[in-house]
mmCIF file of the N, C-alpha and C atoms, coordinates in Angstrom:
data_MODEL
# 
_entry.id   MODEL 
# 
loop_
_atom_site.group_PDB 
_atom_site.id 
_atom_site.type_symbol 
_atom_site.label_atom_id 
_atom_site.label_alt_id 
_atom_site.label_comp_id 
_atom_site.label_asym_id 
_atom_site.label_entity_id 
_atom_site.label_seq_id 
_atom_site.pdbx_PDB_ins_code 
_atom_site.Cartn_x 
_atom_site.Cartn_y 
_atom_site.Cartn_z 
_atom_site.occupancy 
_atom_site.B_iso_or_equiv 
_atom_site.pdbx_formal_charge 
_atom_site.auth_seq_id 
_atom_site.auth_comp_id 
_atom_site.auth_asym_id 
_atom_site.auth_atom_id 
_atom_site.pdbx_PDB_model_num 
ATOM 1   N N  . UNK A 1 1  ? -16.638 -22.828 14.892 1.00 0.00 ? 1  UNK A N  1 
ATOM 2   C CA . UNK A 1 1  ? -16.379 -21.785 14.046 1.00 0.00 ? 1  UNK A CA 1 
ATOM 3   C C  . UNK A 1 1  ? -15.609 -22.308 12.571 1.00 0.00 ? 1  UNK A C  1 
ATOM 4   N N  . UNK A 1 2  ? -14.438 -22.835 13.064 1.00 0.00 ? 2  UNK A N  1 
ATOM 5   C CA . UNK A 1 2  ? -13.919 -23.235 11.926 1.00 0.00 ? 2  UNK A CA 1 
ATOM 6   C C  . UNK A 1 2  ? -14.690 -24.658 11.111 1.00 0.00 ? 2  UNK A C  1 
ATOM 7   N N  . UNK A 1 3  ? -15.403 -25.365 11.868 1.00 0.00 ? 3  UNK A N  1 
ATOM 8   C CA . UNK A 1 3  ? -16.334 -26.038 10.433 1.00 0.00 ? 3  UNK A CA 1 
ATOM 9   C C  . UNK A 1 3  ? -17.409 -25.480 9.903  1.00 0.00 ? 3  UNK A C  1 
ATOM 10  N N  . UNK A 1 4  ? -17.761 -24.419 10.573 1.00 0.00 ? 4  UNK A N  1 
ATOM 11  C CA . UNK A 1 4  ? -18.912 -23.590 9.623  1.00 0.00 ? 4  UNK A CA 1 
ATOM 12  C C  . UNK A 1 4  ? -18.263 -22.851 8.568  1.00 0.00 ? 4  UNK A C  1 
ATOM 13  N N  . UNK A 1 5  ? -16.740 -22.774 8.705  1.00 0.00 ? 5  UNK A N  1 
ATOM 14  C CA . UNK A 1 5  ? -16.408 -21.560 7.406  1.00 0.00 ? 5  UNK A CA 1 
ATOM 15  C C  . UNK A 1 5  ? -16.107 -22.939 6.447  1.00 0.00 ? 5  UNK A C  1 
ATOM 16  N N  . UNK A 1 6  ? -15.672 -23.881 6.895  1.00 0.00 ? 6  UNK A N  1 
ATOM 17  C CA . UNK A 1 6  ? -15.175 -24.913 6.297  1.00 0.00 ? 6  UNK A CA 1 
ATOM 18  C C  . UNK A 1 6  ? -16.593 -25.414 5.233  1.00 0.00 ? 6  UNK A C  1 
ATOM 19  N N  . UNK A 1 7  ? -17.999 -25.426 5.867  1.00 0.00 ? 7  UNK A N  1 
ATOM 20  C CA . UNK A 1 7  ? -18.908 -25.584 5.262  1.00 0.00 ? 7  UNK A CA 1 
ATOM 21  C C  . UNK A 1 7  ? -19.287 -24.503 4.285  1.00 0.00 ? 7  UNK A C  1 
ATOM 22  N N  . UNK A 1 8  ? -19.149 -23.552 4.773  1.00 0.00 ? 8  UNK A N  1 
ATOM 23  C CA . UNK A 1 8  ? -19.473 -22.180 3.787  1.00 0.00 ? 8  UNK A CA 1 
ATOM 24  C C  . UNK A 1 8  ? -19.097 -22.063 2.587  1.00 0.00 ? 8  UNK A C  1 
ATOM 25  N N  . UNK A 1 9  ? -17.514 -22.421 2.510  1.00 0.00 ? 9  UNK A N  1 
ATOM 26  C CA . UNK A 1 9  ? -16.401 -22.542 1.596  1.00 0.00 ? 9  UNK A CA 1 
ATOM 27  C C  . UNK A 1 9  ? -17.084 -23.307 0.672  1.00 0.00 ? 9  UNK A C  1 
ATOM 28  N N  . UNK A 1 10 ? -16.959 -24.751 1.178  1.00 0.00 ? 10 UNK A N  1 
ATOM 29  C CA . UNK A 1 10 ? -17.752 -25.884 0.387  1.00 0.00 ? 10 UNK A CA 1 
ATOM 30  C C  . UNK A 1 10 ? -18.677 -25.194 -0.484 1.00 0.00 ? 10 UNK A C  1 
ATOM 31  N N  . UNK A 1 11 ? -19.844 -24.508 0.093  1.00 0.00 ? 11 UNK A N  1 
ATOM 32  C CA . UNK A 1 11 ? -21.087 -24.158 -0.765 1.00 0.00 ? 11 UNK A CA 1 
ATOM 33  C C  . UNK A 1 11 ? -20.896 -23.072 -1.958 1.00 0.00 ? 11 UNK A C  1 
ATOM 34  N N  . UNK A 1 12 ? -19.207 -22.283 -1.643 1.00 0.00 ? 12 UNK A N  1 
ATOM 35  C CA . UNK A 1 12 ? -18.978 -21.447 -2.126 1.00 0.00 ? 12 UNK A CA 1 
ATOM 36  C C  . UNK A 1 12 ? -19.333 -20.014 -1.630 1.00 0.00 ? 12 UNK A C  1 
ATOM 37  N N  . UNK A 1 13 ? -18.852 -19.901 -0.585 1.00 0.00 ? 13 UNK A N  1 
ATOM 38  C CA . UNK A 1 13 ? -19.138 -18.357 0.181  1.00 0.00 ? 13 UNK A CA 1 
ATOM 39  C C  . UNK A 1 13 ? -17.876 -17.733 -0.108 1.00 0.00 ? 13 UNK A C  1 
ATOM 40  N N  . UNK A 1 14 ? -17.930 -16.333 -0.563 1.00 0.00 ? 14 UNK A N  1 
ATOM 41  C CA . UNK A 1 14 ? -17.323 -15.583 -0.587 1.00 0.00 ? 14 UNK A CA 1 
ATOM 42  C C  . UNK A 1 14 ? -16.543 -14.454 0.809  1.00 0.00 ? 14 UNK A C  1 
ATOM 43  N N  . UNK A 1 15 ? -17.742 -14.680 1.223  1.00 0.00 ? 15 UNK A N  1 
ATOM 44  C CA . UNK A 1 15 ? -17.639 -13.581 2.521  1.00 0.00 ? 15 UNK A CA 1 
ATOM 45  C C  . UNK A 1 15 ? -18.733 -14.232 3.807  1.00 0.00 ? 15 UNK A C  1 
ATOM 46  N N  . UNK A 1 16 ? -17.956 -14.405 4.961  1.00 0.00 ? 16 UNK A N  1 
ATOM 47  C CA . UNK A 1 16 ? -18.556 -15.137 6.079  1.00 0.00 ? 16 UNK A CA 1 
ATOM 48  C C  . UNK A 1 16 ? -18.800 -14.109 6.995  1.00 0.00 ? 16 UNK A C  1 
ATOM 49  N N  . UNK A 1 17 ? -20.149 -13.600 7.496  1.00 0.00 ? 17 UNK A N  1 
ATOM 50  C CA . UNK A 1 17 ? -20.497 -13.024 8.844  1.00 0.00 ? 17 UNK A CA 1 
ATOM 51  C C  . UNK A 1 17 ? -20.982 -13.973 9.430  1.00 0.00 ? 17 UNK A C  1 
ATOM 52  N N  . UNK A 1 18 ? -20.452 -14.169 10.652 1.00 0.00 ? 18 UNK A N  1 
ATOM 53  C CA . UNK A 1 18 ? -20.980 -15.034 11.743 1.00 0.00 ? 18 UNK A CA 1 
ATOM 54  C C  . UNK A 1 18 ? -21.959 -14.124 12.891 1.00 0.00 ? 18 UNK A C  1 
ATOM 55  N N  . UNK A 1 19 ? -22.905 -14.649 13.312 1.00 0.00 ? 19 UNK A N  1 
ATOM 56  C CA . UNK A 1 19 ? -24.598 -14.108 14.053 1.00 0.00 ? 19 UNK A CA 1 
ATOM 57  C C  . UNK A 1 19 ? -23.506 -13.122 15.332 1.00 0.00 ? 19 UNK A C  1 
ATOM 58  N N  . UNK A 1 20 ? -22.871 -13.701 15.810 1.00 0.00 ? 20 UNK A N  1 
ATOM 59  C CA . UNK A 1 20 ? -22.025 -13.114 16.993 1.00 0.00 ? 20 UNK A CA 1 
ATOM 60  C C  . UNK A 1 20 ? -21.530 -11.986 16.632 1.00 0.00 ? 20 UNK A C  1 
ATOM 61  N N  . UNK A 1 21 ? -21.533 -11.204 15.423 1.00 0.00 ? 21 UNK A N  1 
ATOM 62  C CA . UNK A 1 21 ? -20.770 -9.892  14.971 1.00 0.00 ? 21 UNK A CA 1 
ATOM 63  C C  . UNK A 1 21 ? -21.710 -8.807  15.882 1.00 0.00 ? 21 UNK A C  1 
ATOM 64  N N  . UNK A 1 22 ? -22.806 -8.472  15.364 1.00 0.00 ? 22 UNK A N  1 
ATOM 65  C CA . UNK A 1 22 ? -23.548 -7.547  15.959 1.00 0.00 ? 22 UNK A CA 1 
ATOM 66  C C  . UNK A 1 22 ? -23.405 -7.558  17.134 1.00 0.00 ? 22 UNK A C  1 
ATOM 67  N N  . UNK A 1 23 ? -23.509 -8.721  17.985 1.00 0.00 ? 23 UNK A N  1 
ATOM 68  C CA . UNK A 1 23 ? -23.767 -8.699  19.604 1.00 0.00 ? 23 UNK A CA 1 
ATOM 69  C C  . UNK A 1 23 ? -22.355 -8.774  20.443 1.00 0.00 ? 23 UNK A C  1 
ATOM 70  N N  . UNK A 1 24 ? -21.234 -8.160  19.886 1.00 0.00 ? 24 UNK A N  1 
ATOM 71  C CA . UNK A 1 24 ? -20.174 -7.576  20.642 1.00 0.00 ? 24 UNK A CA 1 
ATOM 72  C C  . UNK A 1 24 ? -20.286 -6.518  20.902 1.00 0.00 ? 24 UNK A C  1 
ATOM 73  N N  . UNK A 1 25 ? -19.712 -6.837  22.500 1.00 0.00 ? 25 UNK A N  1 
ATOM 74  C CA . UNK A 1 25 ? -19.499 -5.266  23.152 1.00 0.00 ? 25 UNK A CA 1 
ATOM 75  C C  . UNK A 1 25 ? -17.977 -5.464  23.273 1.00 0.00 ? 25 UNK A C  1 
ATOM 76  N N  . UNK A 1 26 ? -17.250 -4.355  22.328 1.00 0.00 ? 26 UNK A N  1 
ATOM 77  C CA . UNK A 1 26 ? -15.974 -4.109  22.468 1.00 0.00 ? 26 UNK A CA 1 
ATOM 78  C C  . UNK A 1 26 ? -15.724 -3.019  23.599 1.00 0.00 ? 26 UNK A C  1 
ATOM 79  N N  . UNK A 1 27 ? -16.849 -1.650  23.600 1.00 0.00 ? 27 UNK A N  1 
ATOM 80  C CA . UNK A 1 27 ? -16.429 -0.655  24.377 1.00 0.00 ? 27 UNK A CA 1 
ATOM 81  C C  . UNK A 1 27 ? -17.307 -0.733  25.746 1.00 0.00 ? 27 UNK A C  1 
ATOM 82  N N  . UNK A 1 28 ? -16.870 -0.125  26.853 1.00 0.00 ? 28 UNK A N  1 
ATOM 83  C CA . UNK A 1 28 ? -17.693 0.181   27.952 1.00 0.00 ? 28 UNK A CA 1 
ATOM 84  C C  . UNK A 1 28 ? -18.324 0.877   27.822 1.00 0.00 ? 28 UNK A C  1 
ATOM 85  N N  . UNK A 1 29 ? -19.809 0.954   28.274 1.00 0.00 ? 29 UNK A N  1 
ATOM 86  C CA . UNK A 1 29 ? -20.756 1.795   28.401 1.00 0.00 ? 29 UNK A CA 1 
ATOM 87  C C  . UNK A 1 29 ? -20.664 3.068   29.256 1.00 0.00 ? 29 UNK A C  1 
ATOM 88  N N  . UNK A 1 30 ? -19.855 3.233   29.774 1.00 0.00 ? 30 UNK A N  1 
ATOM 89  C CA . UNK A 1 30 ? -19.215 4.313   30.834 1.00 0.00 ? 30 UNK A CA 1 
ATOM 90  C C  . UNK A 1 30 ? -18.384 4.893   30.445 1.00 0.00 ? 30 UNK A C  1 
ATOM 91  N N  . UNK A 1 31 ? -17.813 6.015   31.034 1.00 0.00 ? 31 UNK A N  1 
ATOM 92  C CA . UNK A 1 31 ? -17.063 6.939   30.972 1.00 0.00 ? 31 UNK A CA 1 
ATOM 93  C C  . UNK A 1 31 ? -15.676 6.434   31.999 1.00 0.00 ? 31 UNK A C  1 
ATOM 94  N N  . UNK A 1 32 ? -14.349 5.938   31.251 1.00 0.00 ? 32 UNK A N  1 
ATOM 95  C CA . UNK A 1 32 ? -13.519 5.723   32.200 1.00 0.00 ? 32 UNK A CA 1 
ATOM 96  C C  . UNK A 1 32 ? -12.420 6.754   31.980 1.00 0.00 ? 32 UNK A C  1 
ATOM 97  N N  . UNK A 1 33 ? -11.980 7.171   33.278 1.00 0.00 ? 33 UNK A N  1 
ATOM 98  C CA . UNK A 1 33 ? -10.967 7.952   33.177 1.00 0.00 ? 33 UNK A CA 1 
ATOM 99  C C  . UNK A 1 33 ? -9.237  7.340   33.262 1.00 0.00 ? 33 UNK A C  1 
ATOM 100 N N  . UNK A 1 34 ? -9.218  6.353   33.512 1.00 0.00 ? 34 UNK A N  1 
ATOM 101 C CA . UNK A 1 34 ? -8.024  5.609   34.023 1.00 0.00 ? 34 UNK A CA 1 
ATOM 102 C C  . UNK A 1 34 ? -7.434  4.902   33.056 1.00 0.00 ? 34 UNK A C  1 
ATOM 103 N N  . UNK A 1 35 ? -6.778  5.147   32.028 1.00 0.00 ? 35 UNK A N  1 
ATOM 104 C CA . UNK A 1 35 ? -6.162  4.505   30.910 1.00 0.00 ? 35 UNK A CA 1 
ATOM 105 C C  . UNK A 1 35 ? -6.262  3.029   31.006 1.00 0.00 ? 35 UNK A C  1 
ATOM 106 N N  . UNK A 1 36 ? -5.425  2.570   32.418 1.00 0.00 ? 36 UNK A N  1 
ATOM 107 C CA . UNK A 1 36 ? -5.013  1.735   32.388 1.00 0.00 ? 36 UNK A CA 1 
ATOM 108 C C  . UNK A 1 36 ? -6.549  0.851   32.506 1.00 0.00 ? 36 UNK A C  1 
ATOM 109 N N  . UNK A 1 37 ? -7.499  0.960   33.025 1.00 0.00 ? 37 UNK A N  1 
ATOM 110 C CA . UNK A 1 37 ? -8.760  0.392   32.967 1.00 0.00 ? 37 UNK A CA 1 
ATOM 111 C C  . UNK A 1 37 ? -9.106  0.455   31.749 1.00 0.00 ? 37 UNK A C  1 
ATOM 112 N N  . UNK A 1 38 ? -9.233  1.454   30.833 1.00 0.00 ? 38 UNK A N  1 
ATOM 113 C CA . UNK A 1 38 ? -9.672  1.175   28.997 1.00 0.00 ? 38 UNK A CA 1 
ATOM 114 C C  . UNK A 1 38 ? -8.948  0.055   28.620 1.00 0.00 ? 38 UNK A C  1 
ATOM 115 N N  . UNK A 1 39 ? -7.812  -0.041  28.680 1.00 0.00 ? 39 UNK A N  1 
ATOM 116 C CA . UNK A 1 39 ? -7.085  -1.040  28.285 1.00 0.00 ? 39 UNK A CA 1 
ATOM 117 C C  . UNK A 1 39 ? -7.071  -2.431  28.024 1.00 0.00 ? 39 UNK A C  1 
ATOM 118 N N  . UNK A 1 40 ? -7.921  -2.955  29.468 1.00 0.00 ? 40 UNK A N  1 
ATOM 119 C CA . UNK A 1 40 ? -7.956  -3.868  29.456 1.00 0.00 ? 40 UNK A CA 1 
ATOM 120 C C  . UNK A 1 40 ? -9.518  -4.539  28.813 1.00 0.00 ? 40 UNK A C  1 
ATOM 121 N N  . UNK A 1 41 ? -10.064 -3.722  27.835 1.00 0.00 ? 41 UNK A N  1 
ATOM 122 C CA . UNK A 1 41 ? -10.942 -4.010  27.077 1.00 0.00 ? 41 UNK A CA 1 
ATOM 123 C C  . UNK A 1 41 ? -10.347 -4.451  25.935 1.00 0.00 ? 41 UNK A C  1 
ATOM 124 N N  . UNK A 1 42 ? -9.087  -4.470  25.571 1.00 0.00 ? 42 UNK A N  1 
ATOM 125 C CA . UNK A 1 42 ? -8.657  -4.489  24.429 1.00 0.00 ? 42 UNK A CA 1 
ATOM 126 C C  . UNK A 1 42 ? -7.723  -5.834  24.150 1.00 0.00 ? 42 UNK A C  1 
ATOM 127 N N  . UNK A 1 43 ? -7.517  -6.337  23.205 1.00 0.00 ? 43 UNK A N  1 
ATOM 128 C CA . UNK A 1 43 ? -6.534  -7.059  22.920 1.00 0.00 ? 43 UNK A CA 1 
ATOM 129 C C  . UNK A 1 43 ? -5.077  -6.973  22.793 1.00 0.00 ? 43 UNK A C  1 
ATOM 130 N N  . UNK A 1 44 ? -4.308  -7.436  23.251 1.00 0.00 ? 44 UNK A N  1 
ATOM 131 C CA . UNK A 1 44 ? -2.690  -7.270  23.162 1.00 0.00 ? 44 UNK A CA 1 
ATOM 132 C C  . UNK A 1 44 ? -2.138  -7.463  22.333 1.00 0.00 ? 44 UNK A C  1 
ATOM 133 N N  . UNK A 1 45 ? -2.533  -8.744  21.784 1.00 0.00 ? 45 UNK A N  1 
ATOM 134 C CA . UNK A 1 45 ? -2.301  -9.410  20.571 1.00 0.00 ? 45 UNK A CA 1 
ATOM 135 C C  . UNK A 1 45 ? -3.540  -10.040 19.336 1.00 0.00 ? 45 UNK A C  1 
ATOM 136 N N  . UNK A 1 46 ? -3.188  -9.381  17.856 1.00 0.00 ? 46 UNK A N  1 
ATOM 137 C CA . UNK A 1 46 ? -4.005  -9.814  17.332 1.00 0.00 ? 46 UNK A CA 1 
ATOM 138 C C  . UNK A 1 46 ? -3.611  -10.857 16.107 1.00 0.00 ? 46 UNK A C  1 
ATOM 139 N N  . UNK A 1 47 ? -3.987  -11.943 15.902 1.00 0.00 ? 47 UNK A N  1 
ATOM 140 C CA . UNK A 1 47 ? -4.837  -12.574 16.414 1.00 0.00 ? 47 UNK A CA 1 
ATOM 141 C C  . UNK A 1 47 ? -4.259  -13.370 17.485 1.00 0.00 ? 47 UNK A C  1 
ATOM 142 N N  . UNK A 1 48 ? -5.145  -13.374 18.870 1.00 0.00 ? 48 UNK A N  1 
ATOM 143 C CA . UNK A 1 48 ? -4.766  -14.013 19.926 1.00 0.00 ? 48 UNK A CA 1 
ATOM 144 C C  . UNK A 1 48 ? -5.021  -15.665 19.843 1.00 0.00 ? 48 UNK A C  1 
ATOM 145 N N  . UNK A 1 49 ? -4.064  -16.415 20.850 1.00 0.00 ? 49 UNK A N  1 
ATOM 146 C CA . UNK A 1 49 ? -3.935  -18.117 20.567 1.00 0.00 ? 49 UNK A CA 1 
ATOM 147 C C  . UNK A 1 49 ? -5.224  -18.637 20.386 1.00 0.00 ? 49 UNK A C  1 
ATOM 148 N N  . UNK A 1 50 ? -6.257  -18.080 21.039 1.00 0.00 ? 50 UNK A N  1 
ATOM 149 C CA . UNK A 1 50 ? -7.547  -18.549 20.912 1.00 0.00 ? 50 UNK A CA 1 
ATOM 150 C C  . UNK A 1 50 ? -8.426  -18.526 19.242 1.00 0.00 ? 50 UNK A C  1 
ATOM 151 N N  . UNK A 1 51 ? -7.755  -16.978 19.053 1.00 0.00 ? 51 UNK A N  1 
ATOM 152 C CA . UNK A 1 51 ? -8.535  -16.754 17.379 1.00 0.00 ? 51 UNK A CA 1 
ATOM 153 C C  . UNK A 1 51 ? -7.804  -17.029 16.262 1.00 0.00 ? 51 UNK A C  1 
ATOM 154 N N  . UNK A 1 52 ? -6.584  -17.448 16.760 1.00 0.00 ? 52 UNK A N  1 
ATOM 155 C CA . UNK A 1 52 ? -5.655  -17.727 15.538 1.00 0.00 ? 52 UNK A CA 1 
ATOM 156 C C  . UNK A 1 52 ? -5.767  -18.715 14.295 1.00 0.00 ? 52 UNK A C  1 
ATOM 157 N N  . UNK A 1 53 ? -6.148  -20.088 15.351 1.00 0.00 ? 53 UNK A N  1 
ATOM 158 C CA . UNK A 1 53 ? -6.294  -21.326 14.373 1.00 0.00 ? 53 UNK A CA 1 
ATOM 159 C C  . UNK A 1 53 ? -7.384  -20.587 13.108 1.00 0.00 ? 53 UNK A C  1 
ATOM 160 N N  . UNK A 1 54 ? -8.448  -19.787 13.433 1.00 0.00 ? 54 UNK A N  1 
ATOM 161 C CA . UNK A 1 54 ? -9.927  -19.411 12.565 1.00 0.00 ? 54 UNK A CA 1 
ATOM 162 C C  . UNK A 1 54 ? -9.070  -18.248 11.886 1.00 0.00 ? 54 UNK A C  1 
ATOM 163 N N  . UNK A 1 55 ? -8.265  -17.402 11.743 1.00 0.00 ? 55 UNK A N  1 
ATOM 164 C CA . UNK A 1 55 ? -8.019  -16.797 11.169 1.00 0.00 ? 55 UNK A CA 1 
ATOM 165 C C  . UNK A 1 55 ? -6.662  -17.081 9.901  1.00 0.00 ? 55 UNK A C  1 
ATOM 166 N N  . UNK A 1 56 ? -5.885  -17.763 10.714 1.00 0.00 ? 56 UNK A N  1 
ATOM 167 C CA . UNK A 1 56 ? -4.866  -19.070 9.651  1.00 0.00 ? 56 UNK A CA 1 
ATOM 168 C C  . UNK A 1 56 ? -5.945  -19.529 8.610  1.00 0.00 ? 56 UNK A C  1 
ATOM 169 N N  . UNK A 1 57 ? -7.160  -20.384 9.275  1.00 0.00 ? 57 UNK A N  1 
ATOM 170 C CA . UNK A 1 57 ? -8.269  -21.044 8.288  1.00 0.00 ? 57 UNK A CA 1 
ATOM 171 C C  . UNK A 1 57 ? -8.566  -20.141 7.096  1.00 0.00 ? 57 UNK A C  1 
ATOM 172 N N  . UNK A 1 58 ? -8.796  -18.616 7.663  1.00 0.00 ? 58 UNK A N  1 
ATOM 173 C CA . UNK A 1 58 ? -9.488  -17.697 7.014  1.00 0.00 ? 58 UNK A CA 1 
ATOM 174 C C  . UNK A 1 58 ? -8.476  -17.248 5.453  1.00 0.00 ? 58 UNK A C  1 
ATOM 175 N N  . UNK A 1 59 ? -7.715  -17.103 5.914  1.00 0.00 ? 59 UNK A N  1 
ATOM 176 C CA . UNK A 1 59 ? -6.509  -16.512 4.916  1.00 0.00 ? 59 UNK A CA 1 
ATOM 177 C C  . UNK A 1 59 ? -5.639  -17.638 4.115  1.00 0.00 ? 59 UNK A C  1 
ATOM 178 N N  . UNK A 1 60 ? -6.053  -18.885 4.725  1.00 0.00 ? 60 UNK A N  1 
ATOM 179 C CA . UNK A 1 60 ? -5.218  -20.198 3.734  1.00 0.00 ? 60 UNK A CA 1 
ATOM 180 C C  . UNK A 1 60 ? -3.970  -20.045 4.238  1.00 0.00 ? 60 UNK A C  1 
ATOM 181 N N  . UNK A 1 61 ? -3.122  -19.733 5.237  1.00 0.00 ? 61 UNK A N  1 
ATOM 182 C CA . UNK A 1 61 ? -1.874  -19.966 5.919  1.00 0.00 ? 61 UNK A CA 1 
ATOM 183 C C  . UNK A 1 61 ? -1.525  -20.879 6.941  1.00 0.00 ? 61 UNK A C  1 
ATOM 184 N N  . UNK A 1 62 ? -2.774  -21.724 6.798  1.00 0.00 ? 62 UNK A N  1 
ATOM 185 C CA . UNK A 1 62 ? -2.911  -23.004 7.714  1.00 0.00 ? 62 UNK A CA 1 
ATOM 186 C C  . UNK A 1 62 ? -1.714  -23.901 7.664  1.00 0.00 ? 62 UNK A C  1 
# 
């Protein structure tokens, strides 16, 4: 993802939208009454450690 971001930036892109964006399912598809179960679908920290390098490159805070 970072290599793709670097390539897009080098080509003059101002906005990058990855193809995975419309495919991600962030919410369960059924009713869940237990809040603890619902909470498992959400990040506890954003960006998390896996996504942090991507966010840092995107914001130039690297």
